[in-house]
C-alpha positions as CSV (number, residue, x, y, z in Angstrom):
1,M,-5.4,-2.0,-9.9
2,L,-6.0,-5.1,-12.0
3,D,-5.5,-5.0,-15.8
4,P,-9.0,-4.2,-17.3
5,Q,-8.1,-6.2,-20.4
6,K,-7.2,-9.2,-18.2
7,I,-10.6,-8.9,-16.5
8,R,-12.5,-8.8,-19.8
9,K,-10.7,-11.8,-21.2
10,N,-10.8,-13.9,-18.1
11,I,-13.8,-12.7,-16.3
12,E,-15.0,-16.0,-14.8
13,D,-11.5,-16.9,-13.6
14,I,-11.1,-13.5,-12.0
15,K,-14.4,-13.8,-10.2
16,L,-13.3,-17.2,-8.8
17,L,-9.9,-15.9,-7.6
18,L,-11.4,-12.8,-6.0
19,S,-13.9,-15.0,-4.2
20,K,-11.0,-16.6,-2.4
21,R,-10.4,-13.2,-0.8
22,G,-14.0,-13.0,0.2
23,F,-14.6,-10.4,-2.5
24,E,-17.8,-10.8,-4.4
25,F,-17.2,-9.6,-7.9
26,N,-20.6,-8.6,-9.5
27,L,-19.9,-10.3,-12.8
28,E,-23.3,-9.6,-14.2
29,E,-23.1,-5.9,-13.5
30,F,-19.6,-5.6,-14.9
31,A,-20.5,-7.7,-18.0
32,D,-23.7,-5.6,-18.6
33,L,-21.7,-2.3,-18.4
34,E,-19.0,-3.7,-20.6
35,A,-21.6,-4.7,-23.3
36,Q,-23.1,-1.2,-23.1
37,R,-19.7,0.4,-23.3
38,K,-18.8,-1.6,-26.4
39,D,-22.1,-0.9,-28.1
40,I,-22.0,2.9,-27.4
41,Q,-18.2,3.0,-28.2
42,V,-18.8,1.5,-31.7
43,K,-21.7,3.9,-32.3
44,T,-19.6,6.8,-31.1
45,Q,-16.7,5.9,-33.4
46,E,-19.1,5.4,-36.3
47,L,-20.6,8.9,-35.7
48,Q,-17.1,10.4,-35.4
49,S,-16.1,8.7,-38.7
50,T,-19.2,10.0,-40.5
51,R,-18.7,13.5,-39.2
52,N,-15.1,13.5,-40.4
53,R,-16.1,12.2,-43.8
54,L,-18.8,14.8,-44.2
55,S,-16.4,17.6,-43.1
56,K,-14.0,16.6,-45.9
57,E,-17.0,16.6,-48.4
58,I,-17.8,20.2,-47.2
59,G,-14.3,21.3,-48.0
60,I,-14.5,19.7,-51.5
61,L,-17.9,21.3,-52.2
62,K,-16.7,24.7,-51.1
63,K,-13.7,24.5,-53.5
64,Q,-16.2,23.6,-56.3
65,G,-18.4,26.5,-55.4
66,E,-21.4,24.3,-54.7
67,S,-23.9,24.7,-51.8
68,T,-23.1,23.0,-48.5
69,D,-26.4,23.8,-46.7
70,E,-27.8,20.3,-46.7
71,I,-24.6,18.6,-45.7
72,L,-24.0,21.2,-42.9
73,K,-27.5,20.4,-41.5
74,E,-26.5,16.7,-41.5
75,V,-23.2,17.5,-39.7
76,S,-25.1,19.6,-37.2
77,S,-27.5,16.7,-36.5
78,I,-24.6,14.2,-36.2
79,G,-22.9,16.6,-33.8
80,D,-25.8,16.6,-31.4
81,T,-26.2,12.8,-31.5
82,L,-22.4,12.4,-31.1
83,K,-22.4,14.7,-28.0
84,N,-25.1,12.6,-26.4
85,S,-23.3,9.4,-27.3
86,E,-20.1,10.6,-25.8
87,L,-21.9,11.6,-22.6
88,K,-23.4,8.2,-22.3
89,L,-20.0,6.6,-22.9
90,N,-18.3,8.7,-20.2
91,T,-21.1,7.9,-17.7
92,I,-20.7,4.1,-18.3
93,Q,-16.9,4.4,-18.2
94,D,-17.1,6.2,-14.9
95,K,-19.2,3.4,-13.5
96,L,-16.7,0.8,-14.7
97,D,-13.8,2.8,-13.3
98,T,-15.5,2.9,-9.9
99,I,-15.8,-0.8,-10.0
100,L,-12.2,-1.3,-11.1
101,Q,-10.9,1.0,-8.3
102,G,-12.6,-1.2,-5.6
103,I,-11.3,-4.5,-6.8
104,P,-8.4,-5.9,-4.7
105,N,-5.4,-7.7,-6.0
106,I,-5.6,-11.3,-7.1
107,P,-3.9,-13.8,-4.7
108,H,-0.8,-15.6,-6.0
109,E,-1.2,-19.3,-6.6
110,S,0.9,-20.1,-3.5
111,V,-1.4,-18.2,-1.2
112,P,-3.4,-20.5,1.1
113,D,-7.1,-20.5,0.9
114,G,-9.1,-19.0,3.8
115,R,-11.1,-16.0,4.9
116,T,-9.8,-15.1,8.4
117,E,-6.5,-15.1,10.4
118,A,-7.5,-18.5,11.7
119,D,-6.7,-19.8,8.2
120,N,-3.2,-18.4,8.0
121,V,-0.3,-20.8,7.8
122,E,2.8,-20.8,10.0
123,K,5.9,-21.0,7.8
124,K,8.5,-21.2,10.5
125,K,9.5,-20.2,14.1
126,W,12.7,-18.8,15.3
127,G,14.2,-18.4,18.8
128,N,13.5,-19.8,22.2
129,I,10.7,-18.4,24.3
130,R,12.1,-17.4,27.7
131,D,11.0,-19.4,30.7
132,F,10.4,-16.8,33.4
133,N,10.7,-17.8,37.1
134,F,8.1,-15.0,37.8
135,T,4.9,-13.8,36.2
136,P,6.0,-11.5,33.3
137,K,4.4,-8.1,33.2
138,D,3.1,-6.5,30.0
139,H,4.6,-3.3,28.7
140,I,1.9,-1.2,30.2
141,E,2.7,-2.4,33.8
142,L,6.4,-2.0,33.1
143,G,6.0,1.5,31.8
144,E,3.8,2.6,34.7
145,L,6.3,1.0,37.2
146,S,9.2,2.9,35.8
147,G,7.3,6.0,35.0
148,L,8.7,6.0,31.4
149,L,5.4,5.5,29.6
150,D,2.8,8.1,30.2
151,F,-0.6,7.5,28.6
152,E,-2.4,10.0,30.9
153,A,-0.2,12.9,29.7
154,A,-0.8,11.9,26.0
155,T,-4.5,11.8,26.6
156,K,-4.4,15.3,28.1
157,I,-2.3,16.6,25.3
158,T,-4.2,15.0,22.4
159,G,-6.5,12.1,23.2
160,S,-6.7,8.4,23.5
161,R,-4.3,6.0,21.6
162,F,-1.3,8.2,22.1
163,V,1.6,7.9,24.4
164,V,4.5,10.0,25.9
165,I,7.7,8.0,26.1
166,K,10.3,9.4,28.6
167,G,13.9,9.2,29.7
168,Q,16.0,6.2,28.8
169,L,13.0,4.4,27.3
170,A,12.7,7.3,24.7
171,Q,16.5,6.8,24.2
172,L,15.9,3.1,23.6
173,H,13.2,3.9,21.1
174,R,15.6,6.2,19.2
175,A,18.4,3.6,19.4
176,L,16.1,1.0,17.7
177,I,15.5,3.4,14.8
178,Q,19.2,4.0,14.3
179,F,20.0,0.3,14.7
180,M,17.4,-0.7,12.1
181,L,18.5,1.9,9.6
182,N,22.2,1.1,9.9
183,T,21.5,-2.6,9.5
184,H,19.4,-2.2,6.3
185,V,21.8,0.4,4.8
186,N,25.2,-1.1,5.7
187,E,24.4,-4.8,5.6
188,H,21.4,-5.1,3.2
189,G,22.3,-2.4,0.7
190,Y,19.3,-0.2,0.9
191,T,19.3,3.5,0.0
192,E,18.0,5.6,2.8
193,V,15.4,8.2,2.0
194,N,13.7,10.9,4.1
195,V,10.3,11.8,2.8
196,P,7.4,14.3,3.5
197,Y,5.1,13.2,6.3
198,I,2.1,14.7,4.4
199,V,1.1,13.1,1.1
200,N,-1.4,14.1,-1.6
201,S,-4.4,12.2,-3.0
202,A,-2.4,11.0,-6.0
203,S,0.1,9.2,-3.9
204,L,-2.5,7.5,-1.8
205,Y,-4.4,6.5,-4.9
206,G,-1.1,5.0,-6.3
207,T,-0.6,2.7,-3.4
208,G,-4.2,1.7,-3.1
209,Q,-5.4,3.6,0.0
210,L,-7.7,5.9,-2.0
211,P,-10.5,6.0,-2.8
212,K,-11.6,2.9,-0.9
213,F,-10.0,3.4,2.5
214,E,-10.2,7.1,3.1
215,E,-11.9,6.6,6.5
216,D,-8.6,5.0,7.8
217,L,-6.7,8.2,7.1
218,F,-6.2,11.6,8.7
219,K,-7.3,14.1,6.1
220,I,-6.1,17.7,5.8
221,P,-8.5,19.5,3.4
222,R,-7.0,21.9,0.9
223,Q,-8.8,25.0,-0.4
224,N,-9.0,25.7,-4.2
225,A,-7.0,22.5,-5.0
226,E,-7.2,21.2,-8.6
227,P,-8.7,17.6,-8.9
228,Y,-6.2,14.9,-9.6
229,E,-6.8,13.0,-12.9
230,I,-6.2,9.3,-12.2
231,P,-5.2,7.0,-15.0
232,L,-7.6,4.0,-15.0
233,E,-7.9,2.1,-18.3
234,T,-4.3,2.4,-19.2
235,D,-2.2,1.5,-22.2
236,V,1.2,1.0,-20.5
237,A,3.4,1.7,-23.5
238,S,1.7,4.9,-24.6
239,N,0.4,6.1,-21.3
240,Q,-2.9,6.9,-22.9
241,S,-5.8,6.5,-20.6
242,A,-9.4,7.2,-19.8
243,N,-9.2,9.7,-16.9
244,N,-11.4,10.2,-13.9
245,K,-11.0,12.8,-11.3
246,L,-10.1,12.4,-7.6
247,E,-10.6,15.2,-5.1
248,E,-7.1,16.6,-4.2
249,N,-6.4,16.8,-0.5
250,Y,-3.5,16.4,1.8
251,Y,-3.3,13.5,4.3
252,L,-0.9,12.5,7.1
253,L,1.0,9.5,5.8
254,P,-0.3,6.1,7.1
255,T,3.0,4.4,6.3
256,A,6.2,5.4,4.5
257,E,5.2,2.9,1.8
258,V,3.1,5.6,0.3
259,P,5.7,8.4,-0.4
260,V,8.6,6.0,-1.0
261,T,6.7,3.8,-3.6
262,N,5.5,6.9,-5.3
263,L,9.1,7.9,-6.0
264,A,8.6,5.8,-9.1
265,R,5.2,7.3,-10.1
266,D,5.1,8.4,-13.8
267,L,8.7,7.3,-14.3
268,V,10.3,4.8,-16.8
269,I,13.3,3.3,-15.2
270,S,16.1,1.5,-17.1
271,K,16.5,-2.2,-16.5
272,S,20.1,-1.6,-15.4
273,E,18.9,0.5,-12.4
274,L,16.7,-2.4,-11.0
275,P,16.2,-3.4,-8.4
276,L,15.6,-0.2,-6.4
277,K,15.7,-0.8,-2.6
278,Y,14.7,2.0,-0.3
279,V,14.6,2.2,3.5
280,C,12.8,5.0,5.3
281,H,12.1,5.9,8.9
282,S,8.9,7.9,9.5
283,P,6.0,8.5,11.8
284,C,2.7,6.9,10.7
285,F,-0.8,8.2,11.4
286,R,-3.9,6.0,11.3
287,S,-7.4,6.7,12.4
288,E,-8.0,3.0,13.2
289,A,-11.6,3.5,12.1
290,G,-12.1,-0.2,11.6
291,S,-10.6,-1.3,14.9
292,Y,-13.1,-0.1,17.4
293,G,-12.6,-1.8,20.7
294,K,-9.3,-3.5,19.7
295,D,-6.2,-3.0,21.7
296,T,-7.4,0.1,23.3
297,R,-4.8,-0.2,26.1
298,G,-1.1,0.4,25.6
299,M,1.0,0.9,22.5
300,I,-0.1,-2.0,20.3
301,R,-2.6,0.0,18.2
302,Q,-2.0,3.8,18.3
303,H,-3.0,6.7,16.1
304,Q,0.6,7.7,15.8
305,F,3.6,5.3,15.7
306,E,6.9,5.0,14.0
307,K,8.2,2.4,11.5
308,V,11.3,1.7,9.5
309,E,9.9,0.8,6.1
310,L,11.5,-1.3,3.3
311,V,10.4,-0.8,-0.3
312,H,11.5,-2.8,-3.4
313,M,10.8,-1.9,-7.0
314,V,11.9,-4.8,-9.2
315,H,11.7,-6.6,-12.6
316,P,8.5,-8.6,-12.7
317,D,10.5,-11.9,-13.0
318,C,12.3,-11.3,-9.7
319,S,9.5,-10.1,-7.4
320,Y,8.9,-13.4,-5.5
321,D,12.6,-13.8,-4.9
322,S,12.5,-10.2,-3.8
323,L,9.7,-11.0,-1.3
324,E,11.8,-13.7,0.3
325,E,14.8,-11.3,0.5
326,L,12.8,-8.4,2.0
327,T,11.2,-10.7,4.6
328,G,14.6,-12.1,5.5
329,H,15.9,-8.5,6.0
330,A,13.1,-7.8,8.5
331,E,13.8,-11.1,10.2
332,T,17.5,-10.1,10.6
333,I,16.5,-7.3,13.0
334,L,14.5,-9.7,15.2
335,Q,17.4,-12.2,15.2
336,K,20.0,-9.6,16.1
337,L,17.7,-8.5,19.0
338,E,17.3,-12.2,19.9
339,L,13.5,-11.8,20.0
340,P,11.5,-15.1,19.3
341,Y,9.2,-14.8,16.4
342,R,7.3,-16.7,13.7
343,V,6.6,-16.2,10.0
344,I,3.0,-16.5,8.9
345,T,1.8,-16.8,5.3
346,L,-1.5,-14.9,5.2
347,C,-4.5,-16.6,3.6
348,A,-6.3,-15.0,0.7
349,G,-9.0,-13.5,2.8
350,D,-6.7,-11.9,5.3
351,M,-4.4,-10.0,2.9
352,G,-4.3,-6.3,2.4
353,F,-6.1,-4.7,-0.6
354,S,-3.0,-4.3,-2.8
355,A,-1.1,-7.5,-1.9
356,A,-0.8,-10.6,-4.0
357,K,1.1,-12.4,-1.3
358,T,2.0,-11.4,2.3
359,Y,4.2,-12.8,5.1
360,D,3.5,-11.5,8.6
361,L,6.3,-11.6,11.2
362,E,4.9,-12.1,14.7
363,V,7.0,-11.5,17.7
364,W,6.5,-13.3,21.0
365,L,5.1,-11.0,23.8
366,P,5.3,-12.8,27.2
367,G,3.1,-10.1,28.9
368,Q,0.3,-11.1,26.5
369,D,1.4,-14.8,26.3
370,C,1.0,-14.7,22.5
371,Y,2.6,-13.7,19.2
372,R,1.7,-10.3,17.8
373,E,2.4,-8.8,14.3
374,I,5.5,-6.7,14.1
375,S,6.0,-6.6,10.3
376,S,3.9,-7.3,7.2
377,C,5.9,-8.0,4.0
378,S,4.0,-8.0,0.7
379,N,4.5,-8.4,-3.0
380,C,1.9,-6.2,-4.8
381,E,3.1,-7.4,-8.3
382,D,2.0,-4.7,-10.8
383,F,-1.2,-3.7,-8.9
384,Q,0.3,-0.4,-7.5
385,A,2.5,0.2,-10.5
386,R,-0.5,0.3,-12.9
387,R,-2.2,2.9,-10.7
388,M,1.1,4.9,-10.5
389,M,2.3,4.3,-14.1
390,A,5.6,3.1,-12.6
391,R,7.5,1.4,-15.4
392,W,10.8,0.0,-16.5
393,R,12.0,0.0,-20.1
394,N,12.4,-3.4,-21.7
395,P,15.6,-3.3,-23.8
396,D,14.4,-6.1,-26.1
397,T,11.3,-4.1,-27.2
398,N,12.4,-0.6,-26.1
399,K,8.9,-0.3,-24.7
400,P,7.9,0.6,-21.1
401,E,6.4,-2.2,-18.9
402,L,5.0,-2.2,-15.4
403,L,7.3,-2.7,-12.4
404,H,6.5,-4.9,-9.5
405,T,6.5,-3.2,-6.1
406,L,7.0,-4.7,-2.6
407,N,7.0,-3.3,0.9
408,G,7.4,-4.4,4.5
409,S,8.2,-3.1,7.9
410,G,11.8,-3.5,9.0
411,L,10.4,-3.1,11.7
412,A,7.5,-1.3,13.5
413,V,9.5,0.6,16.1
414,G,6.9,0.8,18.9
415,R,6.1,-2.8,18.8
416,T,9.8,-3.7,18.8
417,L,10.2,-1.6,21.9
418,I,7.3,-3.5,23.5
419,A,8.9,-6.8,22.6
420,I,12.2,-5.8,24.2
421,M,10.4,-4.5,27.3
422,E,8.5,-7.7,27.8
423,N,11.2,-10.2,26.8
424,Y,14.1,-8.5,28.5
425,Q,12.3,-7.6,31.8
426,T,13.5,-8.6,35.3
427,S,11.5,-9.6,38.3
428,D,11.8,-6.1,39.7
429,G,10.5,-4.4,36.5
430,K,13.8,-3.3,35.0
431,I,14.7,-3.9,31.4
432,H,18.0,-5.3,30.1
433,I,19.3,-3.8,26.9
434,P,20.0,-6.2,24.1
435,D,23.7,-6.5,23.3
436,V,23.4,-4.9,19.8
437,L,21.8,-1.8,21.2
438,R,24.2,-1.0,23.9
439,V,26.5,1.0,21.6
440,Y,23.5,3.2,20.8
441,M,22.7,3.6,24.5
442,G,26.2,4.8,25.6
443,G,27.0,1.5,27.2
444,V,23.9,1.4,29.4
445,T,23.0,-2.3,30.1
446,E,19.7,-1.8,32.0
447,I,17.0,0.7,32.4
448,G,13.9,1.2,34.6
């Protein structure tokens, strides 16, 4: 969430920056509500001050043995007016909070302008695209030819956009997970974590999926659950805030970013502990509500898939260096697998809700004759941290300040499997095993 004070002080600039994302900030509505809030807040504070003064006078009069009837009537009248004033203030604050919850992050100054993926900027390419002496098949044809991908069985078991992976292809999928985890832990210095696959509303609010994107989630309703009070207009140092309630439910996690980033929720971390770098393998579950008709065939866009996720929690001064580092760690996996890819800087209008800057890694898929996203690496700056109250203690002031959080796939396992199938295929539909994976495959060099 954006800093409400920053919006109030720089409202015209914020509107302009948000317009680069294609987000139309209703400045007039916000300014009108702010004016009402200030007016009613001043009146409420004046009424509270008057009531407190009169209460003291009542105490003095009682000690002096004098009548307090008139002043009690005045206090009673003020009490009714104050209650109405507080109700109006809470109503206006709720409206402001709803607006604040729906505002995306501000793009970093280095983010290119643009509204769609056509405006994204290629940063670099790596690897040589293989020149096949035959027409390459896509992963669906390869899976059907070998019998190792079974979409029909998955549809029978569950429904569309699921798959059953069999035999040595399932082993290759598992090998990829182990290879990615080992690389990030042993070479890149990450701490591996294993997290719950079900998360609560508070966690999804913290990373920005709720309340705006609930339709993209698989919800598991809870009976008799207490509402979660979300901090909105927050003083970071004191953790005092105006609260608003969020319905508490369980959800299947859409990405390990959610539980892993929430490890820092409500914590104040010492500067000496930073940066925190976590890696986590998990399944991911997405309803794909906004992708009707897209990639309905194959494994590109599934309701259930697996990822190895990278999360950084860092000092604010270091977050853009951290973004380059995290992206480089994801690239390392592609380089070790010798898969051609490119790095794309997303334009302002194509970034995710919580991101201030994002690099997408796109791997070459010969069966589709194009590059497809395999990782998205983002710096969220303090946007998520403000929602989670994730802080570090500044030793110079001894006060807590907001962390910067980053996340990225290192990598999406299913899409990496697709890339290997299509890039390492033979003319007869078999699949060579990349050198770095053979140790995880018991020395097998080819499957299919």
